[in-house]
VMD Tcl script that draws the C-alpha trace (Angstrom):
set ca {
  {111.86 -66.55 -110.08}
  {109.87 -69.13 -112.06}
  {110.66 -67.32 -115.33}
  {114.36 -67.55 -114.46}
  {114.08 -71.28 -113.84}
  {112.26 -71.81 -117.11}
  {114.95 -69.94 -119.05}
  {117.57 -72.19 -117.46}
  {115.51 -75.23 -118.51}
  {115.21 -74.29 -122.20}
  {117.26 -76.55 -124.48}
  {118.31 -77.28 -128.04}
  {119.12 -80.67 -129.56}
  {122.22 -80.06 -131.69}
  {122.65 -83.56 -133.08}
  {120.84 -86.82 -132.29}
  {122.04 -90.42 -132.69}
  {118.89 -92.47 -131.94}
  {120.77 -95.71 -132.59}
  {123.89 -94.55 -130.74}
  {127.43 -94.29 -132.08}
  {130.75 -95.57 -130.76}
  {134.11 -93.84 -130.52}
  {135.22 -95.01 -133.97}
  {132.22 -93.30 -135.61}
  {133.18 -89.86 -134.29}
  {135.69 -87.96 -136.44}
  {137.59 -85.36 -134.42}
  {138.74 -81.96 -135.68}
  {140.60 -80.49 -132.68}
  {142.65 -77.47 -133.72}
  {143.20 -73.76 -132.91}
  {140.78 -72.82 -135.70}
  {138.02 -73.95 -133.32}
  {139.27 -71.90 -130.34}
  {137.40 -68.94 -128.85}
  {137.99 -65.66 -130.67}
  {138.73 -62.55 -128.51}
  {136.02 -59.91 -128.18}
  {136.49 -56.23 -127.21}
  {139.18 -55.17 -124.75}
  {136.46 -54.38 -122.22}
  {134.93 -57.85 -122.52}
  {138.33 -59.56 -122.33}
  {139.27 -57.57 -119.20}
  {135.95 -58.56 -117.64}
  {136.91 -62.25 -117.85}
  {139.75 -61.74 -115.37}
  {137.62 -59.68 -112.96}
  {134.73 -62.14 -113.03}
  {137.14 -64.95 -112.23}
  {138.60 -63.09 -109.26}
  {135.10 -62.38 -107.92}
  {133.98 -66.01 -108.30}
  {137.09 -67.40 -106.60}
  {136.46 -65.08 -103.63}
  {133.01 -66.60 -103.25}
  {134.18 -70.17 -103.88}
  {137.92 -70.70 -103.29}
  {137.64 -74.33 -104.42}
  {137.15 -73.30 -108.07}
  {139.95 -74.55 -110.34}
  {140.81 -73.12 -113.76}
  {141.43 -76.27 -115.77}
  {141.55 -76.55 -119.55}
  {138.43 -77.76 -121.36}
  {137.55 -78.77 -124.88}
  {135.69 -75.94 -126.60}
  {132.64 -76.96 -128.62}
  {132.53 -75.31 -132.03}
  {130.12 -77.47 -134.05}
  {129.01 -80.99 -134.86}
  {128.00 -82.17 -138.30}
  {126.52 -85.44 -139.48}
  {127.14 -86.38 -143.10}
  {125.90 -89.29 -145.16}
  {127.31 -90.94 -148.24}
  {125.68 -90.55 -151.63}
  {123.94 -93.88 -151.01}
  {122.63 -92.47 -147.69}
  {123.93 -95.52 -145.84}
  {127.25 -94.61 -144.22}
  {127.11 -91.86 -141.61}
  {130.09 -89.76 -140.60}
  {129.93 -87.43 -137.63}
  {132.47 -84.61 -137.47}
  {133.03 -82.92 -134.10}
  {134.91 -79.62 -134.29}
  {136.49 -78.62 -130.98}
  {139.24 -76.36 -129.72}
  {140.75 -75.67 -126.31}
  {139.45 -73.21 -123.71}
  {139.42 -72.98 -119.91}
  {136.95 -72.69 -117.05}
  {137.86 -69.07 -116.33}
  {136.92 -68.10 -119.88}
  {133.63 -69.99 -119.51}
  {132.64 -68.06 -116.38}
  {133.73 -64.79 -118.03}
  {131.83 -65.31 -121.30}
  {129.01 -67.89 -121.31}
  {128.19 -67.28 -117.64}
  {128.65 -63.51 -117.65}
  {125.75 -61.05 -117.41}
  {126.54 -59.86 -120.96}
  {126.81 -63.30 -122.60}
  {123.97 -62.60 -125.07}
  {125.87 -59.61 -126.46}
  {128.80 -61.81 -127.46}
  {129.12 -63.59 -130.78}
  {129.19 -67.40 -130.79}
  {132.87 -67.24 -131.68}
  {133.57 -65.16 -128.52}
  {132.05 -67.73 -126.15}
  {134.22 -70.32 -124.39}
  {131.50 -73.00 -124.61}
  {133.37 -75.86 -122.90}
  {131.97 -79.22 -123.91}
  {130.41 -80.88 -120.88}
  {129.25 -84.48 -120.70}
  {126.30 -86.33 -119.19}
  {125.38 -90.01 -119.01}
  {122.19 -92.01 -118.62}
  {123.39 -94.78 -116.34}
  {120.65 -97.40 -116.56}
  {120.48 -100.16 -113.94}
  {119.32 -103.76 -114.35}
  {115.87 -102.75 -113.14}
  {115.58 -99.90 -115.71}
  {116.25 -97.12 -113.23}
  {118.27 -94.04 -114.23}
  {120.89 -92.59 -111.89}
  {120.37 -88.91 -111.03}
  {122.18 -86.55 -108.66}
  {121.12 -83.41 -106.83}
  {123.93 -80.88 -107.21}
  {125.31 -79.28 -104.07}
  {125.99 -75.59 -103.41}
  {129.69 -76.33 -103.90}
  {129.59 -76.24 -107.72}
  {130.34 -73.51 -110.25}
  {126.95 -73.51 -111.97}
  {123.38 -74.73 -111.52}
  {123.56 -75.58 -107.80}
  {120.66 -77.51 -106.25}
  {119.45 -78.80 -109.62}
  {118.86 -82.43 -110.57}
  {121.23 -83.83 -113.21}
  {122.70 -87.00 -114.66}
  {126.29 -87.79 -113.66}
  {128.66 -85.71 -115.74}
  {131.36 -83.11 -115.96}
  {134.02 -82.51 -118.59}
  {136.63 -84.27 -120.64}
  {140.12 -83.07 -119.73}
  {142.60 -81.79 -122.37}
  {145.28 -82.32 -119.72}
  {144.92 -86.07 -120.33}
  {146.12 -85.53 -123.92}
  {148.92 -83.22 -122.78}
  {147.29 -79.75 -122.78}
  {147.44 -78.31 -119.26}
  {146.88 -74.62 -120.05}
  {145.99 -72.24 -122.86}
  {149.64 -71.14 -122.91}
  {150.76 -74.75 -123.39}
  {148.17 -75.22 -126.14}
  {149.53 -72.16 -127.96}
  {153.04 -73.64 -127.86}
  {152.08 -77.22 -128.71}
  {149.66 -76.16 -131.45}
  {152.71 -75.35 -133.57}
  {153.88 -78.96 -133.47}
  {150.69 -81.05 -133.27}
  {149.59 -82.44 -136.61}
  {145.81 -81.96 -136.45}
  {145.25 -84.55 -139.14}
  {147.48 -86.97 -137.25}
  {145.59 -90.22 -136.64}
  {147.02 -90.64 -133.14}
  {146.00 -87.11 -132.07}
  {142.45 -87.63 -133.27}
  {142.21 -91.03 -131.58}
  {143.64 -89.72 -128.31}
  {141.10 -86.88 -128.16}
  {138.20 -89.17 -129.09}
  {139.29 -91.69 -126.47}
  {139.33 -89.00 -123.78}
  {135.85 -87.79 -124.77}
  {134.49 -91.30 -124.19}
  {136.71 -92.49 -121.34}
  {136.12 -89.32 -119.30}
  {132.42 -90.14 -119.17}
  {133.10 -93.40 -117.39}
  {135.54 -91.59 -115.09}
  {132.94 -88.98 -114.14}
  {130.35 -91.62 -113.29}
  {132.79 -93.51 -111.08}
  {133.94 -90.35 -109.28}
  {130.43 -88.97 -108.71}
  {128.51 -92.15 -107.83}
  {131.06 -94.69 -106.59}
  {129.89 -97.30 -109.10}
  {132.91 -99.50 -109.99}
  {134.24 -99.05 -113.51}
  {133.82 -102.74 -114.36}
  {130.07 -102.43 -113.72}
  {129.67 -99.76 -116.42}
  {129.14 -101.40 -119.82}
  {128.25 -100.59 -123.43}
  {129.12 -96.89 -123.52}
  {127.47 -95.24 -126.52}
  {127.02 -91.61 -127.58}
  {123.41 -90.62 -128.25}
  {123.89 -86.99 -129.29}
  {124.66 -83.39 -128.36}
  {122.42 -80.96 -126.50}
  {122.73 -77.33 -125.43}
  {121.16 -75.20 -122.72}
  {119.75 -72.06 -124.35}
  {120.70 -69.97 -121.33}
  {124.48 -69.37 -121.55}
  {124.70 -71.73 -124.57}
  {126.04 -74.59 -122.47}
  {126.81 -77.66 -124.69}
  {126.93 -81.33 -123.63}
  {127.90 -84.59 -125.29}
  {125.41 -87.21 -124.08}
  {125.95 -90.94 -123.48}
  {124.06 -94.06 -122.49}
  {125.70 -96.62 -120.20}
  {124.38 -100.00 -119.12}
  {125.03 -100.56 -115.42}
  {125.46 -104.17 -114.31}
  {123.90 -103.46 -110.90}
  {120.44 -103.11 -109.40}
  {119.27 -99.72 -108.18}
  {119.68 -100.85 -104.57}
  {123.30 -101.81 -105.19}
  {123.93 -98.37 -106.75}
  {122.50 -96.74 -103.63}
  {124.91 -98.73 -101.50}
  {127.94 -97.62 -103.52}
  {126.87 -93.99 -103.29}
  {126.25 -94.28 -99.55}
  {129.80 -95.59 -99.12}
  {131.06 -92.26 -100.43}
  {132.25 -91.55 -103.99}
  {135.42 -89.56 -104.59}
  {133.52 -86.40 -105.58}
  {130.78 -86.66 -102.95}
  {130.95 -82.88 -102.24}
  {129.49 -82.14 -105.69}
  {126.12 -83.68 -104.82}
  {123.83 -83.95 -101.82}
  {121.61 -86.83 -102.90}
  {121.40 -89.74 -105.34}
  {117.99 -90.30 -106.93}
  {116.94 -93.34 -108.94}
  {113.98 -92.91 -111.26}
  {112.43 -95.33 -113.74}
  {113.33 -94.29 -117.27}
  {109.70 -93.81 -118.37}
  {108.94 -91.67 -115.33}
  {112.04 -89.57 -115.96}
  {110.93 -88.76 -119.51}
  {107.39 -87.98 -118.32}
  {108.57 -85.73 -115.49}
  {111.18 -83.85 -117.54}
  {109.88 -83.62 -121.11}
  {106.10 -83.82 -120.71}
  {105.44 -82.15 -117.36}
  {108.62 -80.06 -116.89}
  {108.27 -80.89 -113.21}
  {111.95 -81.27 -112.29}
  {114.41 -78.44 -111.72}
  {116.92 -79.62 -114.32}
  {119.19 -77.37 -116.42}
  {118.43 -77.20 -120.13}
  {121.55 -79.05 -121.31}
  {120.39 -82.06 -119.26}
  {116.74 -81.65 -120.29}
  {117.96 -81.76 -123.89}
  {119.84 -84.92 -122.95}
  {116.55 -86.47 -121.73}
  {115.00 -85.72 -125.11}
  {117.93 -87.51 -126.77}
  {117.42 -90.41 -124.38}
  {113.72 -90.54 -125.30}
  {114.62 -90.81 -128.99}
  {117.24 -93.44 -128.23}
  {114.76 -95.63 -126.30}
  {112.31 -95.48 -129.21}
  {114.95 -97.15 -131.38}
  {115.81 -99.91 -128.89}
}
mol new
graphics top color blue
foreach p $ca { graphics top sphere $p radius 0.5 }
foreach p [lrange $ca 0 end-1] q [lrange $ca 1 end] { graphics top cylinder $p $q radius 0.2 }
display resetview
């Protein structure tokens, strides 16, 4: 059992922004060229069966669209002064994620065959330098009973893509180099992080300040990617506890709110590996460590 936990804790840092970047610094390439490529007929049929089996066990599961992570690339100018970060994403759905990344045969699939929905996670740091953590409930699709930062997914539905079928139709008319399309997607990637924190913790939106992206991490097991943020919270840790106790909108997704000093969090996760935290979030802690070194 311990070996299984350790494999779930393994992580990769895909791209680090120790000084943080804002929405304007992230160039978006969101097009069908970054979508998941079909595998064998057997593997594709398995996606549907896995979904049916999972819904039987957890009827609350919902097959929403997600942004599919393809790659992230950081470029510099010839003078090595101006950085440009290119995020290449497509559209996938939760059913495809459970049937590829989370399937028993995920390691036999090529990277291009994996759904790899881009999750998000945020270090919400209070006035007294405490970081907000949540213990996941049994009522979640993956990694139940683990400790995580608030997070979830950006929603393509917000930019008008409700299903893979709709994406296939609209992809014929969307100009992928269109400035508005790129800005709308980038805005959702950032704004959804605030939304997730509010829904999972109950912290009011106006108390969440200075949202900045600090990098991308990935859990080695299942190749689960996350975009990682830092948020300054204009509350004390005790005030955060009170908001959570009052009952956030998505209270069923967690069983407990934990507040840990940022230095202790890094020690417990990176140095001692003493917390049952999935690798995508452990990778996020490593990004947070690098970010704090630059502050």
